[in-house]
C-alpha positions in Angstrom: -54.9 -17.4 -7.0 -57.6 -17.5 -4.4 -54.8 -18.2 -1.5 -53.3 -15.3 -2.9 -56.2 -13.0 -2.9 -57.6 -13.7 0.6 -54.0 -13.3 2.2 -53.8 -10.0 0.6 -57.5 -9.1 1.4 -56.9 -10.2 4.9 -53.9 -8.0 4.5 -55.7 -4.7 3.9 -58.5 -5.2 6.5 -55.9 -6.6 9.7 -53.7 -2.8 8.6 -56.7 -0.5 9.1 -57.1 -2.8 12.3 -53.3 -1.5 13.3 -53.7 1.5 11.7 -57.0 2.4 14.1 -55.7 0.6 16.6 -52.4 2.7 16.7 -54.5 5.8 17.3 -56.9 4.0 20.1 -54.5 2.8 22.0 -52.8 6.4 22.7 -56.9 7.4 24.1 -57.2 4.5 25.5 -55.5 1.5 27.8 -53.9 -0.4 25.0 -56.0 -3.8 26.7 -59.2 -1.7 26.8 -58.8 -0.9 23.2 -58.4 -5.2 22.8 -61.1 -5.6 24.8 -63.1 -3.3 22.3 -62.4 -4.2 19.3 -62.7 -8.3 20.5 -66.5 -7.0 22.1 -67.4 -5.0 18.6 -66.7 -7.8 16.8 -68.0 -10.6 18.6 -71.4 -8.2 17.4 -70.8 -8.6 13.7 -69.2 -11.9 13.5 -71.7 -13.3 16.1 -75.6 -13.2 13.9 -73.7 -14.8 10.6 -72.9 -18.2 12.6 -76.3 -17.8 13.7 -78.2 -17.7 10.6 -75.5 -20.3 9.1 -76.5 -22.7 11.6 -74.2 -25.0 14.1 -72.0 -27.1 11.8 -72.1 -30.7 12.6 -68.6 -31.0 12.4 -67.9 -28.8 15.2 -67.9 -30.9 17.6 -65.0 -33.1 16.3 -61.6 -32.2 15.1 -62.3 -29.5 13.1 -64.0 -28.1 16.0 -60.4 -28.5 18.4 -59.0 -26.6 15.3 -61.4 -23.7 15.9 -61.1 -23.9 19.8 -56.9 -23.8 19.3 -57.4 -20.6 16.6 -59.4 -18.9 18.8 -57.4 -19.2 21.9 -53.7 -18.9 20.2 -55.2 -15.8 18.6 -56.3 -14.2 22.1 -53.2 -15.5 23.3 -51.0 -13.8 21.0 -52.7 -10.6 21.7 -52.4 -10.7 25.4 -48.4 -12.1 25.1 -48.1 -9.1 22.6 -48.9 -6.8 24.6 -46.9 -7.7 27.6 -43.8 -7.8 25.8 -44.2 -4.2 24.0 -44.9 -3.6 28.2 -41.5 -4.3 29.3 -39.4 -3.9 25.7 -38.8 -2.1 23.6 -40.8 -1.8 20.3 -37.9 -1.7 17.2 -37.5 -5.7 18.7 -41.0 -7.0 19.6 -42.6 -5.5 16.3 -40.8 -6.7 13.6 -40.4 -10.0 15.1 -44.2 -11.1 16.0 -44.6 -9.3 12.5 -43.3 -13.6 11.4 -46.4 -14.8 12.3 -47.3 -15.6 8.5 -44.0 -17.4 7.5 -44.2 -19.2 10.9 -47.1 -20.9 9.9 -46.0 -21.6 6.6 -43.6 -23.5 8.3 -45.7 -25.1 10.5 -48.2 -26.1 7.1 -44.9 -26.9 5.6 -44.3 -29.0 8.6 -47.7 -30.8 8.6 -47.1 -32.0 5.3 -48.2 -29.2 3.0 -45.9 -29.5 -0.3 -45.7 -26.5 -2.6 -43.6 -26.2 -5.4 -39.6 -25.4 -5.2 -40.7 -21.7 -7.5 -43.3 -20.3 -4.4 -41.8 -22.2 -1.6 -38.8 -19.0 -3.1 -41.1 -17.0 -3.5 -42.5 -17.1 0.3 -38.9 -16.7 1.3 -38.6 -12.8 -0.5 -42.0 -11.8 0.7 -40.9 -13.0 4.4 -37.6 -11.3 4.0 -40.4 -9.0 2.7 -42.7 -8.1 5.7 -39.3 -8.3 8.3 -37.9 -5.5 6.5 -40.6 -3.5 5.9 -41.5 -3.9 9.7 -38.2 -2.4 10.9 -39.0 0.8 12.3 -36.8 4.0 12.0 -33.9 3.5 15.2 -34.0 5.4 18.1 -32.4 9.0 18.1 -29.0 8.3 20.4 -30.0 10.1 23.6 -27.8 12.7 25.0 -24.6 12.4 27.4 -26.4 13.1 30.1 -29.3 10.8 29.6 -26.0 7.9 29.1 -25.3 7.2 33.0 -29.8 6.5 33.4 -29.4 4.2 30.5 -26.5 2.2 31.6 -27.5 1.6 34.9 -30.8 0.3 33.4 -31.0 -3.7 33.7 -31.0 -5.8 30.0 -33.2 -8.3 31.5 -36.2 -6.0 31.0 -34.6 -6.1 27.0 -34.0 -9.8 27.2 -37.8 -10.7 28.3 -39.4 -8.1 25.8 -36.8 -10.2 22.6 -38.4 -14.0 24.7 -42.2 -12.7 24.5 -42.3 -11.2 21.3 -41.2 -14.8 19.7 -43.7 -16.2 21.9 -46.2 -14.0 20.4 -45.0 -14.7 16.7 -44.7 -18.5 17.6 -49.0 -18.4 18.8 -49.8 -16.5 16.3 -48.2 -18.2 13.8 -50.0 -21.2 14.6 -53.0 -19.0 15.1 -53.6 -18.5 11.5 -52.5 -23.1 10.7 -55.4 -23.7 13.0 -57.6 -20.8 11.6 -56.6 -22.7 7.4 -57.6 -26.5 9.1 -60.3 -25.4 11.0 -61.2 -23.6 7.5 -61.2 -26.7 5.6 -64.2 -27.9 7.1 -66.2 -24.9 8.5 -68.1 -22.1 7.8 -66.4 -19.2 7.6 -68.8 -17.1 9.8 -67.0 -19.5 12.7 -64.3 -19.1 12.1 -64.1 -15.7 12.3 -66.2 -15.8 15.5 -63.6 -18.4 17.3 -61.3 -15.8 19.3 -64.4 -13.4 19.9 -65.6 -16.3 22.2 -62.4 -17.1 23.8 -62.0 -12.9 24.4 -65.3 -12.8 25.6 -64.9 -14.8 28.8 -60.4 -13.9 28.7 -61.1 -10.0 28.1 -64.1 -8.1 27.7 -66.1 -10.0 31.1 -62.9 -8.9 33.2 -62.3 -5.8 32.6 -65.9 -4.8 32.9 -65.7 -6.1 36.5 -62.9 -4.9 37.4 -65.3 -1.8 35.7 -62.6 -0.8 33.4 -64.7 -1.4 30.1 -64.2 2.6 29.7 -65.2 4.1 26.0 -64.9 7.6 25.8 -66.5 9.4 22.3 -62.9 10.0 20.2 -62.0 6.5 20.6 -65.1 5.1 19.5 -65.3 5.5 15.7 -61.9 4.0 15.2 -62.5 0.8 18.2 -65.7 0.0 16.1 -63.5 -0.3 13.0 -61.1 -1.9 14.3 -63.0 -4.9 15.2 -65.4 -4.6 11.3 -61.7 -4.9 9.5 -60.5 -8.1 12.1 -63.7 -9.9 11.3 -63.5 -9.0 7.2 -60.1 -10.0 8.0 -60.2 -13.4 9.8 -63.6 -13.6 6.9 -60.6 -13.2 3.7 -58.1 -15.4 5.4 -60.0 -18.2 5.4 -61.2 -18.5 2.1 -57.7 -17.8 1.5 -56.1 -20.3 3.3 -58.7 -23.5 2.0 -56.7 -22.8 -1.3 -53.5 -22.5 0.4 -52.2 -22.2 4.1 -49.0 -21.6 4.0 -49.5 -18.3 1.2 -52.4 -17.2 2.8 -50.8 -17.0 6.0 -47.8 -15.6 4.6 -49.8 -12.8 2.2 -51.6 -12.2 5.1 -49.3 -10.7 7.2 -48.2 -8.0 4.3 -50.1 -5.8 7.4 -47.2 -4.7 8.8 -46.3 -3.3 5.8 -49.4 -1.4 4.4 -49.9 -0.1 7.9 -46.8 1.3 7.4 -47.0 2.9 4.3 -50.4 4.4 5.2 -49.0 5.4 8.3 -46.1 7.8 5.6 -49.0 8.7 3.9 -52.0 9.3 6.6 -49.4 10.2 9.4 -46.8 11.8 8.0 -44.6 8.9 9.7 -41.4 8.6 7.9 -39.8 5.3 5.8 -36.3 3.9 6.6 -34.4 3.3 3.5 -34.8 -0.2 4.7 -38.8 0.0 4.6 -38.8 0.8 1.6 -37.0 -1.6 0.3 -38.7 -3.9 2.2 -42.2 -2.5 0.8 -40.4 -3.3 -2.7 -39.3 -7.1 -1.8 -42.6 -7.6 -1.3 -44.3 -6.4 -4.9 -41.4 -8.6 -6.2 -42.3 -11.7 -4.6 -46.6 -11.4 -4.2 -45.7 -10.6 -8.4 -43.9 -13.7 -8.9 -45.9 -15.7 -6.1 -49.0 -14.2 -8.8 -47.0 -16.0 -11.9 -46.4 -18.9 -10.4 -49.4 -20.1 -9.4 -51.6 -18.8 -12.6 
């Protein structure tokens, strides 16, 4: 049950972060938003980590898992933004949101055992995540636009698809590595790891180039995103100690939660497929909770 609560808590926190980022990314360059989210997260996560002190296991295998978790989290963000730059969101977003299911697969391949019924429930949840994250189909282009669209090369679309698959795999590895590191390391250091990697990889280069600028309308949004990212890591780290596969899949529900919140807050429409996905998710969560009780 702790794995379920931890995964769901992470999903809610990351959904809030996603909603805030979707607004701030319309004000600032998305990569600048990532930089500020990392910087805010560093400010939030560093004091608890210093209060806990440097773990004795940090310099062993657990430290390697922690470094891998932080690096793959940052790498997944970078690849996702590259995918969105060259590919269609309708192709990129559903694939990237399968990170939790891929982390569960990695956990099973690595030797983690789960009951047959739980495996079926995880599969149902993964299907629900995929359906709920599928955006509405774009309207057909006007006849005057058809020749121009037809003339566009298919390579960017294929490249975006390939990058999205890579991003999902990287995030899946990040979730699994986070679960392994959280078995022996404090949650404070689990939450700090991506921020320590993001500082030299994203924040400092943006600052050196003079691009790390923040305007007032975006300030509360990036602060909320940075805080929720850290809270999500704390929740996921706690849940993964009791089951990486379950916590990973449930944490990926942030896409479905964000879709429902977008409908309520921003007037965004939910397609029948997205509604079916939300219902499927609820059925899967209820079944998994009953099996774990």
